[in-house]
C-alpha positions as CSV (number, residue, x, y, z in Angstrom):
1,M,32.3,-0.7,-16.8
2,L,28.8,0.6,-15.2
3,N,27.1,-2.6,-16.8
4,T,29.4,-5.1,-14.7
5,V,28.5,-3.3,-11.3
6,K,25.7,-5.6,-10.2
7,V,23.1,-3.2,-8.3
8,G,20.2,-4.5,-6.0
9,M,16.5,-3.3,-4.4
10,V,15.2,-4.2,-1.3
11,S,12.0,-2.3,-1.1
12,L,9.6,-2.0,2.4
13,G,6.7,-1.3,3.4
14,C,3.5,0.7,1.4
15,P,2.8,1.1,-2.5
16,K,3.7,4.3,-1.8
17,N,7.0,3.1,-1.2
18,Q,7.7,1.1,-3.6
19,C,6.7,4.0,-6.2
20,D,9.7,5.8,-4.5
21,A,11.4,2.3,-5.6
22,E,10.8,2.3,-9.0
23,L,11.9,5.5,-9.6
24,M,15.0,5.0,-8.7
25,L,15.4,1.6,-9.9
26,A,14.5,3.8,-13.5
27,K,17.2,5.8,-13.0
28,I,19.8,2.9,-12.1
29,A,18.8,0.9,-15.1
30,R,19.0,4.6,-17.4
31,A,22.5,5.2,-15.8
32,G,23.7,1.7,-17.2
33,F,23.9,-0.4,-13.8
34,R,22.8,-4.2,-14.0
35,L,20.1,-4.7,-11.9
36,V,19.7,-8.2,-10.2
37,N,16.3,-9.5,-8.0
38,E,18.4,-11.3,-5.5
39,P,20.3,-8.5,-2.9
40,G,22.6,-11.5,-2.1
41,L,24.1,-11.4,-5.6
42,A,24.5,-7.6,-5.6
43,D,27.4,-5.4,-5.4
44,V,25.9,-2.5,-4.6
45,V,22.4,-3.4,-2.4
46,I,19.8,-0.8,-1.6
47,I,17.4,-1.3,1.5
48,N,14.4,1.0,1.0
49,T,13.1,1.3,3.9
50,C,9.7,1.9,6.2
51,C,9.4,3.1,9.4
52,F,5.4,3.8,9.9
53,I,5.1,1.5,13.2
54,Q,7.9,-0.5,15.5
55,A,6.9,-3.8,13.5
56,A,8.1,-1.9,10.5
57,K,11.2,0.2,11.9
58,E,12.2,-3.7,13.1
59,E,11.8,-5.2,9.7
60,A,13.8,-2.6,8.7
61,I,16.8,-3.2,11.4
62,E,16.5,-7.0,10.6
63,E,16.8,-6.2,6.7
64,I,19.9,-3.7,6.9
65,M,21.1,-6.3,9.2
66,E,21.5,-9.2,6.6
67,A,22.9,-6.8,4.2
68,I,25.9,-6.4,6.6
69,H,26.1,-10.1,7.3
70,R,26.4,-10.4,3.5
71,K,29.1,-7.9,3.2
72,E,31.3,-9.4,6.1
73,D,30.6,-12.6,4.4
74,G,32.4,-10.9,1.0
75,F,28.9,-10.4,-0.9
76,N,27.7,-7.3,-0.6
77,K,30.4,-4.6,-1.3
78,K,28.7,-1.4,-0.4
79,I,25.5,-1.1,1.6
80,I,23.0,2.4,0.6
81,I,20.3,2.9,3.1
82,T,17.3,5.3,1.9
83,G,13.6,5.5,3.0
84,C,11.1,6.6,5.4
85,L,13.5,5.7,8.6
86,S,16.4,7.4,7.2
87,E,14.3,10.2,6.7
88,R,12.8,10.0,9.9
89,Y,16.0,10.0,11.7
90,G,18.7,11.5,9.4
91,A,22.0,11.5,10.5
92,R,21.5,8.8,13.5
93,V,20.8,6.2,10.7
94,A,24.3,6.6,9.4
95,E,25.4,6.5,13.0
96,E,24.1,3.6,14.1
97,F,25.4,1.5,10.9
98,P,28.5,3.0,10.5
99,E,29.1,-0.5,8.4
100,A,26.6,1.6,5.7
101,D,28.4,3.4,3.0
102,G,25.7,5.4,2.2
103,V,22.5,7.4,4.1
104,L,19.6,9.2,2.2
105,S,16.9,11.2,3.0
106,L,13.5,11.2,0.4
107,A,14.6,13.8,-1.4
108,G,18.3,12.4,-1.7
109,N,16.7,9.5,-3.7
110,T,16.5,11.9,-7.0
111,D,20.4,12.1,-6.4
112,I,20.4,7.4,-6.5
113,V,22.8,7.2,-9.6
114,E,25.6,9.7,-8.4
115,A,25.1,8.2,-5.0
116,I,26.0,4.5,-6.2
117,N,29.0,6.2,-7.9
118,G,30.1,7.6,-4.6
119,V,30.5,4.5,-2.6
120,L,32.3,2.6,-5.5
121,L,34.8,5.6,-5.1
122,N,35.1,4.9,-1.3
123,M,32.8,8.0,-0.6
124,R,30.5,7.8,2.1
125,P,27.5,9.8,1.2
126,V,24.9,10.7,3.6
127,S,22.0,13.3,2.2
128,G,21.8,16.9,3.8
129,E,18.2,17.4,3.1
130,F,16.7,15.2,5.7
131,G,13.2,17.0,6.4
132,N,12.9,18.8,3.5
133,A,10.1,16.5,2.5
134,K,9.1,19.0,-0.5
135,G,12.0,18.1,-2.2
136,H,10.7,14.5,-2.3
137,N,10.4,14.0,-6.4
138,M,7.3,11.7,-7.5
139,E,7.5,12.5,-10.7
140,G,9.7,10.8,-13.6
141,E,10.1,7.5,-15.3
142,R,9.3,4.4,-13.2
143,L,10.7,0.6,-13.7
144,L,8.0,-1.3,-12.1
145,S,8.4,-4.0,-10.2
146,T,4.7,-5.4,-9.9
147,L,3.8,-8.0,-12.0
148,P,3.5,-6.1,-15.9
149,H,-0.9,-6.4,-15.9
150,Y,-0.9,-4.4,-12.7
151,A,1.1,-1.1,-11.3
152,Y,0.2,1.7,-8.5
153,L,0.2,5.4,-9.3
154,R,1.2,7.5,-6.6
155,I,-1.2,11.1,-6.9
156,A,0.0,12.6,-3.7
157,D,2.2,12.4,-0.8
158,G,2.6,13.5,2.5
159,C,-0.4,13.8,4.8
160,D,-2.7,16.6,6.8
161,N,-4.6,14.6,8.9
162,H,-2.3,14.6,11.9
163,C,-3.9,11.4,13.6
164,S,-2.5,11.5,16.8
165,Y,-1.4,7.5,16.6
166,C,0.1,8.4,13.6
167,A,4.1,9.7,12.7
168,I,3.6,10.1,8.9
169,P,3.6,13.7,8.9
170,T,7.0,14.7,10.9
171,F,8.8,13.0,7.8
172,R,6.8,12.9,4.8
173,G,5.2,16.2,5.8
174,G,2.4,18.0,4.6
175,F,-0.2,17.1,2.0
176,R,1.5,17.3,-2.0
177,S,-0.9,16.7,-4.8
178,R,0.9,15.5,-8.4
179,E,-0.6,17.9,-11.2
180,K,-3.5,16.4,-13.2
181,E,-1.3,16.6,-15.9
182,N,1.2,14.6,-14.8
183,I,-0.8,11.9,-13.3
184,V,-2.9,11.3,-16.7
185,R,0.0,11.3,-18.5
186,E,1.4,8.9,-16.4
187,A,-1.4,6.7,-16.7
188,R,-1.2,7.0,-20.5
189,G,1.8,5.5,-20.8
190,L,1.6,2.3,-18.7
191,A,-1.6,1.8,-20.0
192,E,0.5,2.0,-23.3
193,N,2.7,-0.6,-21.7
194,G,0.8,-3.1,-20.7
195,V,-0.6,-1.8,-17.5
196,K,-4.6,-3.3,-17.3
197,E,-5.2,-2.4,-13.7
198,I,-4.3,0.9,-12.4
199,I,-4.3,1.5,-8.2
200,L,-4.2,5.1,-7.2
201,V,-2.4,5.1,-3.9
202,A,-1.9,9.0,-1.6
203,Q,-1.8,8.6,2.2
204,D,-5.6,9.8,2.0
205,V,-6.6,9.9,-1.8
206,T,-10.1,11.3,-1.5
207,N,-7.8,14.5,-0.3
208,Y,-6.4,14.7,-3.5
209,G,-6.3,18.4,-5.4
210,S,-7.4,20.4,-2.3
211,D,-4.1,22.0,-2.3
212,L,-3.5,22.7,-5.7
213,Y,-7.2,23.7,-6.7
214,G,-8.6,24.7,-3.8
215,K,-11.1,21.6,-3.4
216,P,-11.2,18.0,-3.5
217,A,-10.6,16.6,-7.3
218,L,-10.3,13.2,-6.8
219,P,-13.8,12.6,-9.1
220,E,-12.7,15.0,-11.8
221,L,-9.4,13.1,-11.7
222,L,-10.8,9.5,-11.9
223,R,-13.2,10.7,-14.9
224,E,-10.3,11.7,-17.2
225,L,-8.0,8.6,-16.0
226,S,-11.6,6.5,-16.9
227,A,-10.6,7.9,-20.3
228,V,-7.0,6.6,-20.8
229,E,-7.3,4.2,-23.6
230,G,-6.2,0.6,-22.4
231,V,-7.1,0.3,-18.8
232,K,-9.6,-2.5,-17.7
233,W,-9.4,-1.5,-13.7
234,L,-9.1,2.0,-11.6
235,R,-8.8,0.7,-8.2
236,L,-8.6,3.0,-4.8
237,L,-7.1,2.7,-2.0
238,Y,-6.3,4.6,1.3
239,C,-10.4,6.7,1.4
240,Y,-10.4,8.8,4.4
241,P,-13.9,8.2,5.0
242,E,-15.3,11.4,5.8
243,R,-14.1,12.6,2.8
244,V,-16.0,10.2,0.9
245,T,-18.6,12.4,-0.9
246,D,-22.1,11.8,-3.0
247,E,-20.1,13.2,-6.0
248,L,-17.1,10.6,-5.2
249,I,-19.6,7.8,-4.8
250,E,-21.6,8.6,-8.1
251,V,-18.4,8.0,-10.0
252,I,-17.8,4.9,-8.6
253,K,-20.8,4.0,-9.6
254,T,-21.4,5.0,-12.9
255,E,-17.5,5.1,-14.1
256,E,-17.2,1.0,-15.9
257,K,-13.5,0.9,-15.0
258,I,-13.4,1.6,-11.4
259,V,-14.1,-1.8,-9.8
260,K,-16.4,-1.4,-7.1
261,Y,-13.8,-1.6,-4.2
262,I,-13.0,1.1,-1.5
263,D,-10.2,0.9,1.4
264,L,-11.6,2.9,4.5
265,P,-9.4,3.0,7.3
266,I,-11.9,3.9,9.9
267,Q,-9.9,2.8,12.8
268,H,-12.5,2.7,15.7
269,C,-16.0,3.5,15.9
270,N,-16.4,4.9,19.0
271,R,-17.4,8.8,19.0
272,D,-14.4,9.0,21.9
273,I,-11.7,7.2,20.7
274,L,-12.4,9.0,17.1
275,K,-11.6,11.9,19.3
276,A,-8.6,11.3,20.7
277,M,-7.4,9.7,17.7
278,N,-8.1,13.3,16.4
279,R,-10.1,12.1,13.9
280,P,-14.2,13.1,13.4
281,G,-16.8,10.5,13.5
282,D,-18.8,8.0,14.9
283,E,-20.2,4.7,15.3
284,R,-23.3,6.1,13.4
285,S,-21.4,8.4,10.6
286,L,-19.8,5.1,9.5
287,W,-23.7,3.0,9.8
288,D,-24.8,5.6,7.4
289,L,-21.8,6.1,5.3
290,V,-21.6,2.3,4.7
291,A,-25.5,2.0,4.1
292,K,-25.1,4.7,1.2
293,L,-22.2,2.9,-0.2
294,R,-23.6,-0.4,-0.7
295,G,-27.1,0.7,-1.5
296,A,-25.6,3.1,-4.5
297,V,-23.3,0.6,-5.5
298,P,-25.0,-2.8,-5.4
299,G,-21.8,-5.4,-4.9
300,I,-19.4,-3.1,-4.3
301,V,-16.5,-4.3,-1.9
302,I,-15.6,-2.4,1.3
303,R,-12.0,-2.9,2.6
304,A,-11.5,-1.5,6.2
305,T,-9.2,-1.1,8.6
306,L,-8.9,-0.8,12.6
307,L,-7.0,0.1,15.5
308,V,-7.1,-1.4,18.7
309,G,-5.5,-1.1,22.0
310,F,-5.1,2.7,21.3
311,P,-4.3,4.4,24.9
312,G,-7.7,4.7,26.9
313,E,-10.0,2.0,25.1
314,T,-11.9,0.6,27.5
315,E,-13.4,-3.5,27.4
316,E,-16.5,-1.6,26.7
317,Q,-15.6,0.4,23.8
318,F,-13.4,-2.4,22.2
319,T,-17.0,-4.7,22.4
320,E,-18.6,-2.0,20.8
321,L,-15.8,-1.9,17.7
322,A,-16.2,-5.6,17.7
323,E,-20.0,-5.4,17.8
324,F,-19.8,-3.1,14.9
325,V,-17.6,-4.6,12.7
326,N,-19.8,-7.7,13.4
327,G,-22.9,-5.9,12.6
328,V,-21.5,-4.2,9.3
329,K,-19.7,-7.2,8.1
330,F,-17.0,-5.4,5.9
331,E,-15.8,-7.9,2.9
332,H,-12.7,-7.3,4.1
333,L,-11.0,-6.0,7.5
334,G,-7.2,-5.5,8.3
335,C,-6.7,-4.9,12.4
336,F,-4.0,-3.9,13.7
337,A,-2.4,-3.4,17.5
338,Y,-1.5,0.1,18.5
339,S,1.9,0.5,18.4
340,E,3.3,3.5,20.3
341,E,5.1,5.6,18.5
342,E,7.9,8.3,19.7
343,N,7.3,11.8,18.8
344,T,3.3,11.4,18.4
345,P,1.1,12.9,20.9
346,A,-0.6,9.7,21.9
347,A,2.5,8.2,22.9
348,G,2.3,10.6,25.5
349,F,-1.4,10.1,26.7
350,P,-2.4,8.3,30.0
351,D,-3.8,5.0,30.1
352,Q,-1.5,3.3,28.0
353,V,-3.2,-0.4,27.0
354,E,-0.5,-3.1,27.9
355,E,1.1,-4.6,24.6
356,S,-0.5,-7.7,25.4
357,E,-3.7,-6.8,25.6
358,R,-3.4,-4.5,22.3
359,R,-2.2,-8.0,20.7
360,H,-5.2,-10.1,21.9
361,R,-7.5,-7.7,20.9
362,A,-6.2,-7.7,17.3
363,E,-6.3,-11.4,17.2
364,V,-10.0,-11.3,18.7
365,I,-11.1,-9.1,16.2
366,A,-9.3,-11.1,13.1
367,E,-10.7,-14.6,14.3
368,Q,-14.6,-12.8,14.2
369,Q,-13.1,-12.0,10.7
370,E,-12.5,-15.0,9.4
371,V,-16.2,-16.5,10.3
372,R,-17.7,-13.7,8.9
373,L,-15.5,-14.1,5.4
374,A,-16.5,-17.5,5.6
375,A,-20.0,-17.0,5.5
376,Y,-19.8,-14.0,2.7
377,L,-17.5,-16.5,0.3
378,E,-20.4,-19.1,1.2
379,E,-22.4,-16.8,-0.7
380,L,-20.6,-16.5,-3.7
381,K,-21.0,-19.8,-5.1
382,G,-22.3,-20.3,-8.5
383,R,-21.5,-16.6,-9.6
384,E,-19.1,-15.5,-11.8
385,Y,-16.5,-13.0,-11.9
386,E,-14.1,-11.5,-14.7
387,T,-10.2,-12.5,-13.3
388,V,-7.0,-11.4,-14.2
389,V,-4.6,-14.5,-14.4
390,E,-1.7,-14.0,-11.8
391,G,0.2,-17.4,-12.0
392,F,-0.1,-21.3,-11.5
393,D,0.5,-22.8,-8.3
394,R,2.4,-26.6,-8.6
395,Y,1.3,-27.5,-5.3
396,F,-2.6,-27.3,-5.6
397,E,-2.2,-27.2,-9.5
398,M,-4.6,-24.6,-9.9
399,Y,-4.4,-21.5,-11.9
400,F,-4.6,-17.9,-9.5
401,G,-6.0,-14.8,-10.2
402,R,-7.7,-11.8,-8.7
403,N,-11.7,-10.3,-9.5
404,Y,-12.5,-7.2,-8.6
405,M,-13.2,-8.3,-5.2
406,Y,-9.2,-8.5,-4.3
407,A,-6.4,-5.7,-4.3
408,P,-2.7,-7.4,-4.9
409,E,-1.4,-8.4,-2.1
410,I,-3.4,-7.8,0.9
411,D,-6.9,-9.7,-0.1
412,G,-6.2,-12.6,-1.0
413,M,-6.2,-14.7,-4.2
414,L,-9.2,-16.7,-6.4
415,Y,-8.0,-20.1,-7.5
416,F,-9.1,-22.1,-10.6
417,S,-8.9,-24.4,-13.0
418,A,-8.8,-24.6,-16.8
419,K,-10.3,-27.6,-18.8
420,K,-9.8,-26.3,-22.2
421,G,-6.1,-24.1,-23.0
422,K,-4.0,-22.4,-21.0
423,P,-4.6,-18.7,-20.0
424,I,-1.7,-16.1,-20.3
425,L,-0.5,-14.3,-17.4
426,G,-2.3,-11.0,-17.4
427,R,-5.4,-12.1,-19.8
428,F,-8.4,-11.6,-18.0
429,V,-10.7,-14.7,-18.1
430,T,-14.6,-15.4,-16.9
431,V,-14.2,-17.3,-13.3
432,K,-17.3,-19.6,-12.4
433,I,-16.8,-20.0,-8.0
434,T,-17.9,-23.7,-7.3
435,D,-16.5,-24.0,-3.8
436,V,-14.8,-22.2,-0.9
437,V,-11.5,-24.0,1.0
438,D,-9.9,-22.5,3.9
439,N,-11.6,-18.5,3.1
440,N,-10.0,-19.2,-0.5
441,L,-12.7,-19.3,-3.7
442,I,-12.6,-22.3,-6.2
443,G,-13.7,-22.2,-9.6
444,E,-13.3,-22.9,-12.9
445,I,-12.9,-20.9,-16.4
446,T,-15.8,-20.5,-18.3
447,G,-14.8,-18.1,-21.0
448,Y,-11.8,-16.4,-22.4
449,L,-11.7,-12.3,-22.7
């Protein structure tokens, strides 16, 4: 009986990979298999891998090895590897991990049920479609793995930017937008199932529609999504700075459901480094964009990501970047040390920065950001914010959740007490900020929405 076969999923990496996992989970559940949350309890464990940078590859390999050890100890009976690692390295993954019972490409995810049936019959399905990114399906029913009140909504896959340090186009392919009608239909379905916050994701959401409609169509898509009943928040991740247009800013400003939050992977501010990264812009253009956003949308929260230790980055260029972010004072900032990725132009550049120096520079930026963040959070004392309830911390004996300033999993939490009544998971409350502890906002509920 299928419902006696337990299937578990380990999904690594970004929300876009998580969307792939949720498409597979829906197919598996519909086929009648029994889904389990703990991989160690699964008869068949599926590892949905990431390989964006070296650290992600190492995490994927570690997860695969853990599954192999469980299999040797008699727990997991079958192992299926899919995701970006298998797509990038193809049949080599099957050769390197002979203990894996199946290896699928991204396009092969569509056949996940057939793959499970195959490994149960002691066959070894190895996808023959490695490198066929266009065959990767983005449509269909999903079984959400997030908390019930929020969901990621992928609007495109692949990338045409070809940054010199990034391998994603080599295994995710060129930029491919989903049809607007399909996206809006999916958003309606999510809202009907209780999702209140929809988070739009793609490798570059600001490029949405350029391949289908001859021009970027994100503003138009946002207007249509804002009309979906039941959705309270719409959030944007991965906005390419040079594609943040006046029209997009106006939509963010005027559409009430769009949270005043934007994610900008700027990577650097030095013109020469950006040019070597195959990215446009410079410090002046970034200053202008931030000023325009803050001037047009009061209270907007800007998350930025940086890449330090890029080949040829001098101490002076790094100092320029550090001074830039110190002046701009991004509300949230992630800083990554450059990872030398095979088959990327940057891997062959001269003047590679020592790995220890890359890590040191990332640590310097992170430490400085902690100081800036503390000052920013102190300014929020006494203010009230709509906040979604996400759980209760038994150690601190406080509830926690997020206001518009926090994207799930990357920006932290707001902790608060409830003097009257017990707040319900996924519901919205009003929280007044009363304190800041270790760069965590502390508050108390002042109203139930």
